[in-house]
C-alpha positions, 0 to 999 in steps of 0.5 A: 185211193186218193187222186194224187196216189192214182196220178203218181201210179199212172206216171210210174206205170207210163215211165216203166213202160217207156223204160221197157220199150227203150232198146238195150245196149245189146239190142242196139248192137245186135241190130247194128251188126245185122244191118252191117251183114246185110249191107243196109248202110243208111239204116246202120248209120241212122241206128248208130246215131241213136246209139251214140245219144243213148249210150255215149259212154258205152265200151262199144262206141268204138265198135259202132263207129267202125261199122258206121265208117265202113258203111259211109258212102262218102270217101273223105268222110269215111277216112275222117271217121277211120282216123278218129278211131285210130287217134282217139280210141287207142284202147279199141282192139280192132283199130287195125281194121280202121287202118285197113279201111283207110288203105282200102279207101285210098286204093279206091280213090287211086291216091297212090302217094298217100296210100304208100305212106299210110300203109307204111305207117300202119305197118309200123303201128301194127306189126303183129296185126292179122291184117299185115298181109293186107297192108303189105298188099295195098302198099305194093299196089301203090308202089307199082303205080309209083313205078317203084317195082323192086320195092313192090316185088319185095312186099309181094313176096312177103304177102305170099309168105304170110297169106296162104288163103287160096284166092288171095294168094292167087291174086297176089301171085298174079300181081307179082307176075305183072311186076315181073313183066314190067321189070323183065318183060316176056321173060323166064320169071314171067312165064314161070309165074303164069304157069304156077297160077294156071296149074296151081290155082285153077279155081281161083278168080285170078285163073282166067286172067293168068290163062289169058296172059299165057295166051298173050305170051305165046302170041307175042312170041309168034307161037300162034298154035299154043296161043290159040289153044290157050285161048280156046281152053280159057273159053271152055273152062271159064265161059263167064269170065271177062277174059273169055270175051278177050280170048274170043276176039284174039282167036278170030284174029289168029285164024289168019295164021292157020293155027294148029292145036298145041300144048300151051303149058310150058315145059322146063326145057322151053322155060330154060331157053328163055332170056332172063330179060325180054323187054320186046314191045307189046300192045293190046291187039284188036279193037275197033277200026280207027276210022269207024264212024262210031266207036267207044273208049274209056275216059280216065281223069280228069287229071290236073297236071300233064305229069300225072296224066303221063304217069297213068299213061305209062302204067297202062301203055303196052296193055291197051291200044290206042291211048290218046291224051287230050288237054281241055281247059287246064284238065288232062284226059286219057282215052283208052281203047277203041271198041266197036260196041258198048259190051266190049267197052264195058269189058275194057273198063272192067279190066282197067279197074281189076288189073290197074285199080283205075276207074273210068267212064265209057264215052262214045266217039263219032267221026265225020269227014273233018272232026271227031266228037266225044260224048259221055265224059 
Protein backbone atom coordinates (compact mmCIF):
# COMPACT_ATOMS: atom_id res chain seq x y z
CA UNK A 1 0.00 0.00 0.00
CA UNK A 2 1.37 3.46 -0.92
CA UNK A 3 2.57 5.66 1.94
CA UNK A 4 -0.04 8.31 1.11
CA UNK A 5 -2.82 5.75 1.40
CA UNK A 6 -1.46 4.50 4.75
CA UNK A 7 -1.36 8.07 6.10
CA UNK A 8 -4.92 8.75 4.98
CA UNK A 9 -6.08 5.52 6.56
CA UNK A 10 -4.40 6.44 9.86
CA UNK A 11 -6.01 9.90 9.81
CA UNK A 12 -9.42 8.39 9.08
CA UNK A 13 -9.00 5.87 11.89
CA UNK A 14 -7.99 8.56 14.37
CA UNK A 15 -10.91 10.75 13.36
CA UNK A 16 -13.31 7.84 13.69
CA UNK A 17 -11.92 7.02 17.15
CA UNK A 18 -12.23 10.68 18.24
CA UNK A 19 -15.76 10.81 16.91
CA UNK A 20 -16.69 7.65 18.74
CA UNK A 21 -15.23 9.01 21.97
CA UNK A 22 -17.25 12.26 21.86
CA UNK A 23 -20.33 12.08 24.12
CA UNK A 24 -23.62 11.90 22.33
CA UNK A 25 -26.42 14.34 23.09
CA UNK A 26 -28.20 11.60 25.04
CA UNK A 27 -25.05 10.82 27.04
CA UNK A 28 -24.70 14.50 27.94
CA UNK A 29 -28.32 14.71 29.10
CA UNK A 30 -28.12 11.52 31.16
CA UNK A 31 -24.99 12.74 32.95
CA UNK A 32 -26.44 16.22 33.55
CA UNK A 33 -29.63 14.74 34.99
CA UNK A 34 -27.59 12.43 37.22
CA UNK A 35 -25.58 15.38 38.58
CA UNK A 36 -28.87 17.21 39.23
CA UNK A 37 -30.27 14.26 41.20
CA UNK A 38 -27.11 14.02 43.29
CA UNK A 39 -26.91 17.76 43.87
CA UNK A 40 -23.46 18.00 42.25
CA UNK A 41 -23.79 21.63 41.21
CA UNK A 42 -20.23 22.35 40.09
CA UNK A 43 -20.02 19.24 37.88
CA UNK A 44 -23.43 20.00 36.44
CA UNK A 45 -22.53 23.57 35.47
CA UNK A 46 -19.25 22.45 33.90
CA UNK A 47 -20.95 19.73 31.86
CA UNK A 48 -23.70 22.12 30.81
CA UNK A 49 -21.07 24.50 29.36
CA UNK A 50 -19.62 21.61 27.34
CA UNK A 51 -23.09 20.70 26.11
CA UNK A 52 -23.78 24.22 24.84
CA UNK A 53 -20.55 24.14 22.83
CA UNK A 54 -21.16 20.65 21.43
CA UNK A 55 -24.88 20.99 20.66
CA UNK A 56 -25.76 24.71 20.46
CA UNK A 57 -28.91 24.06 18.39
CA UNK A 58 -30.20 21.10 20.37
CA UNK A 59 -33.86 21.04 21.35
CA UNK A 60 -32.64 20.17 24.86
CA UNK A 61 -30.70 23.41 25.45
CA UNK A 62 -33.62 24.88 27.41
CA UNK A 63 -33.81 21.82 29.66
CA UNK A 64 -30.07 22.00 30.34
CA UNK A 65 -30.36 25.74 31.06
CA UNK A 66 -33.05 24.97 33.65
CA UNK A 67 -30.81 22.42 35.39
CA UNK A 68 -27.96 24.92 35.35
CA UNK A 69 -30.14 27.69 36.80
CA UNK A 70 -31.33 25.36 39.57
CA UNK A 71 -27.69 24.56 40.37
CA UNK A 72 -26.52 28.18 40.37
CA UNK A 73 -25.31 29.26 43.81
CA UNK A 74 -25.32 33.03 43.18
CA UNK A 75 -28.94 34.20 43.60
CA UNK A 76 -28.80 37.09 41.13
CA UNK A 77 -27.22 34.89 38.47
CA UNK A 78 -29.86 32.21 39.07
CA UNK A 79 -32.63 34.77 38.59
CA UNK A 80 -30.95 36.03 35.41
CA UNK A 81 -30.80 32.51 33.97
CA UNK A 82 -34.40 31.76 34.86
CA UNK A 83 -35.48 34.98 33.14
CA UNK A 84 -33.62 34.00 29.96
CA UNK A 85 -35.68 30.82 29.89
CA UNK A 86 -38.89 32.77 30.40
CA UNK A 87 -38.19 35.36 27.72
CA UNK A 88 -36.19 33.53 25.03
CA UNK A 89 -37.44 29.93 25.15
CA UNK A 90 -41.17 30.38 24.81
CA UNK A 91 -41.52 26.94 23.22
CA UNK A 92 -40.08 25.24 26.34
CA UNK A 93 -42.79 23.19 28.04
CA UNK A 94 -41.31 23.69 31.52
CA UNK A 95 -41.08 27.49 31.48
CA UNK A 96 -43.34 27.54 34.52
CA UNK A 97 -40.60 25.73 36.45
CA UNK A 98 -38.26 28.62 35.63
CA UNK A 99 -40.91 31.01 36.96
CA UNK A 100 -41.14 28.94 40.13
CA UNK A 101 -37.35 29.16 40.45
CA UNK A 102 -37.50 32.96 40.36
CA UNK A 103 -40.16 32.99 43.07
CA UNK A 104 -38.20 30.56 45.23
CA UNK A 105 -35.03 32.66 44.95
CA UNK A 106 -36.81 35.93 45.75
CA UNK A 107 -38.37 34.20 48.76
CA UNK A 108 -34.97 33.09 50.04
CA UNK A 109 -33.70 36.65 49.55
CA UNK A 110 -36.70 38.01 51.48
CA UNK A 111 -37.48 40.52 48.70
CA UNK A 112 -41.17 40.64 49.43
CA UNK A 113 -42.28 43.42 47.10
CA UNK A 114 -40.58 41.81 44.11
CA UNK A 115 -41.90 38.38 45.09
CA UNK A 116 -45.48 39.62 45.30
CA UNK A 117 -45.25 41.28 41.88
CA UNK A 118 -43.45 38.34 40.24
CA UNK A 119 -45.79 35.67 41.61
CA UNK A 120 -48.84 37.69 40.52
CA UNK A 121 -47.32 38.06 37.03
CA UNK A 122 -46.57 34.37 36.55
CA UNK A 123 -50.03 33.39 37.78
CA UNK A 124 -51.27 35.32 34.75
CA UNK A 125 -48.68 33.77 32.44
CA UNK A 126 -49.39 30.19 33.51
CA UNK A 127 -53.05 29.99 34.62
CA UNK A 128 -53.17 26.18 34.21
CA UNK A 129 -49.72 25.31 35.52
CA UNK A 130 -49.21 22.35 37.83
CA UNK A 131 -47.26 24.82 39.98
CA UNK A 132 -50.21 27.20 40.48
CA UNK A 133 -50.45 26.27 44.16
CA UNK A 134 -46.76 27.06 44.57
CA UNK A 135 -47.13 30.48 42.92
CA UNK A 136 -50.13 31.24 45.14
CA UNK A 137 -48.27 30.18 48.28
CA UNK A 138 -45.24 32.33 47.48
CA UNK A 139 -47.51 35.30 46.81
CA UNK A 140 -49.38 34.72 50.05
CA UNK A 141 -46.15 34.65 52.05
CA UNK A 142 -45.03 37.86 50.38
CA UNK A 143 -48.38 39.48 51.21
CA UNK A 144 -48.00 38.44 54.84
CA UNK A 145 -44.66 40.22 55.07
CA UNK A 146 -46.21 43.23 53.35
CA UNK A 147 -48.96 43.10 56.03
CA UNK A 148 -51.72 42.60 53.45
CA UNK A 149 -53.28 39.83 55.52
CA UNK A 150 -56.75 39.61 53.97
CA UNK A 151 -55.30 39.11 50.48
CA UNK A 152 -52.87 36.56 51.87
CA UNK A 153 -55.66 34.58 53.53
CA UNK A 154 -57.68 34.55 50.31
CA UNK A 155 -54.68 33.14 48.42
CA UNK A 156 -53.99 30.54 51.10
CA UNK A 157 -57.57 29.30 50.89
CA UNK A 158 -57.09 28.76 47.15
CA UNK A 159 -53.84 26.90 47.85
CA UNK A 160 -55.59 24.57 50.30
CA UNK A 161 -58.21 23.79 47.66
CA UNK A 162 -55.65 23.08 44.94
CA UNK A 163 -52.95 21.25 46.88
CA UNK A 164 -54.04 18.04 48.57
CA UNK A 165 -50.53 16.69 49.18
CA UNK A 166 -50.37 15.86 52.88
CA UNK A 167 -47.24 17.71 54.05
CA UNK A 168 -47.76 20.73 51.81
CA UNK A 169 -51.41 21.07 52.83
CA UNK A 170 -50.41 20.94 56.49
CA UNK A 171 -47.77 23.63 55.92
CA UNK A 172 -50.37 25.80 54.20
CA UNK A 173 -52.81 25.39 57.07
CA UNK A 174 -50.12 26.41 59.56
CA UNK A 175 -49.49 29.61 57.60
CA UNK A 176 -53.25 30.23 57.54
CA UNK A 177 -53.33 29.83 61.32
CA UNK A 178 -50.56 32.42 61.58
CA UNK A 179 -52.58 34.88 59.49
CA UNK A 180 -55.68 34.20 61.60
CA UNK A 181 -53.73 35.09 64.73
CA UNK A 182 -52.32 38.24 63.14
CA UNK A 183 -55.79 39.42 62.13
CA UNK A 184 -58.06 38.05 64.89
CA UNK A 185 -55.62 37.23 67.71
CA UNK A 186 -56.21 34.28 70.05
CA UNK A 187 -59.63 33.82 68.54
CA UNK A 188 -62.12 31.10 67.69
CA UNK A 189 -60.84 30.80 64.10
CA UNK A 190 -57.24 30.53 65.27
CA UNK A 191 -58.03 27.74 67.75
CA UNK A 192 -60.02 25.81 65.14
CA UNK A 193 -57.05 26.02 62.74
CA UNK A 194 -54.65 24.64 65.35
CA UNK A 195 -57.01 21.84 66.32
CA UNK A 196 -57.41 20.83 62.69
CA UNK A 197 -53.64 20.64 62.27
CA UNK A 198 -52.95 18.74 65.47
CA UNK A 199 -55.69 16.15 64.92
CA UNK A 200 -55.68 15.88 61.13
CA UNK A 201 -51.96 16.02 60.29
CA UNK A 202 -50.06 14.28 63.12
CA UNK A 203 -47.31 12.97 60.79
CA UNK A 204 -46.64 16.24 58.96
CA UNK A 205 -43.49 18.30 59.63
CA UNK A 206 -45.81 21.15 60.64
CA UNK A 207 -47.44 19.14 63.46
CA UNK A 208 -44.90 19.96 66.21
CA UNK A 209 -45.24 23.67 65.48
CA UNK A 210 -49.04 23.48 65.63
CA UNK A 211 -48.94 21.60 68.95
CA UNK A 212 -46.48 24.11 70.42
CA UNK A 213 -48.74 26.99 69.36
CA UNK A 214 -51.70 25.22 70.92
CA UNK A 215 -49.78 25.09 74.20
CA UNK A 216 -49.02 28.79 73.82
CA UNK A 217 -52.73 29.44 73.26
CA UNK A 218 -53.68 27.79 76.56
CA UNK A 219 -50.81 29.49 78.37
CA UNK A 220 -51.84 32.90 77.07
CA UNK A 221 -55.31 32.35 78.53
CA UNK A 222 -53.91 31.29 81.90
CA UNK A 223 -54.94 27.64 81.46
CA UNK A 224 -51.63 26.27 82.70
CA UNK A 225 -52.72 22.65 83.09
CA UNK A 226 -53.72 22.34 79.45
CA UNK A 227 -50.64 24.25 78.32
CA UNK A 228 -48.34 22.00 80.35
CA UNK A 229 -50.07 18.88 78.99
CA UNK A 230 -49.72 20.10 75.39
CA UNK A 231 -46.01 20.77 75.86
CA UNK A 232 -45.50 17.38 77.53
CA UNK A 233 -47.24 15.58 74.67
CA UNK A 234 -45.18 17.54 72.15
CA UNK A 235 -41.94 16.36 73.76
CA UNK A 236 -43.20 12.77 73.92
CA UNK A 237 -44.47 12.59 70.32
CA UNK A 238 -41.82 14.71 68.60
CA UNK A 239 -38.67 14.52 70.74
CA UNK A 240 -36.36 15.59 67.89
CA UNK A 241 -38.40 18.61 66.83
CA UNK A 242 -37.01 22.09 67.43
CA UNK A 243 -40.29 22.95 69.16
CA UNK A 244 -39.62 20.31 71.82
CA UNK A 245 -36.73 22.44 73.02
CA UNK A 246 -39.06 25.43 73.32
CA UNK A 247 -41.63 23.27 75.13
CA UNK A 248 -39.09 22.06 77.68
CA UNK A 249 -38.30 25.64 78.64
CA UNK A 250 -41.96 26.55 78.93
CA UNK A 251 -42.68 23.52 81.13
CA UNK A 252 -40.00 24.65 83.58
CA UNK A 253 -41.57 28.09 83.76
CA UNK A 254 -45.06 26.65 84.23
CA UNK A 255 -44.07 24.54 87.23
CA UNK A 256 -44.38 27.67 89.36
CA UNK A 257 -48.15 27.55 88.66
CA UNK A 258 -48.39 23.91 89.88
CA UNK A 259 -50.21 22.74 86.73
CA UNK A 260 -52.34 19.61 86.83
CA UNK A 261 -52.74 17.39 83.73
CA UNK A 262 -55.75 18.25 81.61
CA UNK A 263 -57.04 17.46 78.09
CA UNK A 264 -55.54 20.09 75.81
CA UNK A 265 -57.55 19.48 72.62
CA UNK A 266 -60.37 22.03 72.62
CA UNK A 267 -63.96 20.78 72.52
CA UNK A 268 -66.75 22.41 70.55
CA UNK A 269 -68.32 23.95 73.63
CA UNK A 270 -65.05 25.65 74.59
CA UNK A 271 -64.53 26.91 71.04
CA UNK A 272 -68.03 28.44 70.91
CA UNK A 273 -67.26 30.45 74.03
CA UNK A 274 -64.29 32.17 72.40
CA UNK A 275 -64.48 35.63 70.89
CA UNK A 276 -64.24 36.03 67.13
CA UNK A 277 -61.51 38.60 67.77
CA UNK A 278 -59.14 38.50 70.74
CA UNK A 279 -56.15 40.78 70.19
CA UNK A 280 -54.63 40.52 73.65
CA UNK A 281 -50.91 41.20 74.04
CA UNK A 282 -48.64 38.23 73.46
CA UNK A 283 -44.91 37.84 73.94
CA UNK A 284 -42.45 35.00 73.72
CA UNK A 285 -41.84 33.86 77.29
CA UNK A 286 -38.50 32.85 78.65
CA UNK A 287 -35.06 33.74 77.34
CA UNK A 288 -31.91 34.74 79.11
CA UNK A 289 -31.75 37.19 81.95
CA UNK A 290 -31.35 40.66 80.47
CA UNK A 291 -28.58 41.31 82.98
CA UNK A 292 -26.59 38.13 82.25
CA UNK A 293 -22.92 38.81 81.60
CA UNK A 294 -22.89 36.79 78.36
CA UNK A 295 -25.93 36.05 76.19
CA UNK A 296 -26.71 35.28 72.55
CA UNK A 297 -29.14 36.83 70.09
CA UNK A 298 -29.96 36.63 66.39
CA UNK A 299 -29.01 39.67 64.31
CA UNK A 300 -31.25 40.59 61.38
CA UNK A 301 -30.11 42.95 58.66
CA UNK A 302 -28.49 45.22 57.82
CA UNK A 303 -31.43 47.24 56.58
CA UNK A 304 -30.69 50.45 54.73
CA UNK A 305 -33.70 52.37 55.97
CA UNK A 306 -35.34 52.75 59.34
CA UNK A 307 -38.74 52.08 57.76
CA UNK A 308 -37.63 48.67 56.45
CA UNK A 309 -36.19 47.70 59.84
CA UNK A 310 -39.39 48.81 61.56
CA UNK A 311 -41.51 46.75 59.15
CA UNK A 312 -39.53 43.60 59.98
CA UNK A 313 -39.75 44.42 63.67
CA UNK A 314 -43.56 44.64 63.44
CA UNK A 315 -43.76 41.28 61.67
CA UNK A 316 -41.96 39.43 64.46
CA UNK A 317 -43.26 41.48 67.39
CA UNK A 318 -45.37 39.45 69.78
CA UNK A 319 -43.43 36.33 68.84
CA UNK A 320 -40.00 37.09 70.26
CA UNK A 321 -38.70 39.07 73.19
CA UNK A 322 -36.75 41.21 73.59
CA UNK A 323 -36.36 42.91 70.21
CA UNK A 324 -33.90 45.78 69.90
CA UNK A 325 -33.15 48.04 66.92
CA UNK A 326 -29.72 49.61 66.51
CA UNK A 327 -28.48 52.15 63.94
CA UNK A 328 -24.78 51.97 62.99
CA UNK A 329 -23.17 54.07 60.23
CA UNK A 330 -26.41 54.50 58.33
CA UNK A 331 -27.39 50.83 58.64
CA UNK A 332 -30.16 49.45 60.83
CA UNK A 333 -29.87 46.13 62.65
CA UNK A 334 -32.41 44.21 64.72
CA UNK A 335 -31.30 41.96 67.58
CA UNK A 336 -33.84 39.29 68.47
CA UNK A 337 -34.03 37.33 71.71
CA UNK A 338 -31.66 36.69 74.60
CA UNK A 339 -30.47 33.08 74.80
CA UNK A 340 -28.30 31.62 77.54
CA UNK A 341 -26.36 29.33 75.19
CA UNK A 342 -25.61 28.78 71.50
CA UNK A 343 -28.00 25.80 71.21
CA UNK A 344 -30.91 28.00 72.24
CA UNK A 345 -29.73 30.70 69.84
CA UNK A 346 -29.62 28.19 66.98
CA UNK A 347 -33.20 27.14 67.78
CA UNK A 348 -34.22 30.80 67.68
CA UNK A 349 -32.48 31.26 64.33
CA UNK A 350 -34.21 28.16 62.90
CA UNK A 351 -37.61 29.38 64.05
CA UNK A 352 -37.09 32.77 62.42
CA UNK A 353 -36.11 31.06 59.17
CA UNK A 354 -38.90 28.46 59.14
CA UNK A 355 -41.83 30.55 60.38
CA UNK A 356 -40.93 33.95 58.92
CA UNK A 357 -38.37 33.20 56.16
CA UNK A 358 -35.99 35.65 57.81
CA UNK A 359 -32.34 34.67 57.90
CA UNK A 360 -30.13 35.98 60.68
CA UNK A 361 -26.71 35.57 62.25
CA UNK A 362 -26.03 34.51 65.81
CA UNK A 363 -24.17 37.12 67.84
CA UNK A 364 -22.65 37.05 71.32
CA UNK A 365 -23.50 39.85 73.73
CA UNK A 366 -21.20 40.59 76.65
CA UNK A 367 -22.11 43.07 79.36
CA UNK A 368 -19.83 44.85 81.82
CA UNK A 369 -20.61 47.58 84.32
CA UNK A 370 -21.12 50.35 81.80
CA UNK A 371 -21.43 48.95 78.26
CA UNK A 372 -22.73 46.11 76.18
CA UNK A 373 -20.51 44.59 73.47
CA UNK A 374 -21.82 42.60 70.51
CA UNK A 375 -19.59 40.14 68.65
CA UNK A 376 -20.12 38.11 65.51
CA UNK A 377 -22.19 40.37 63.29
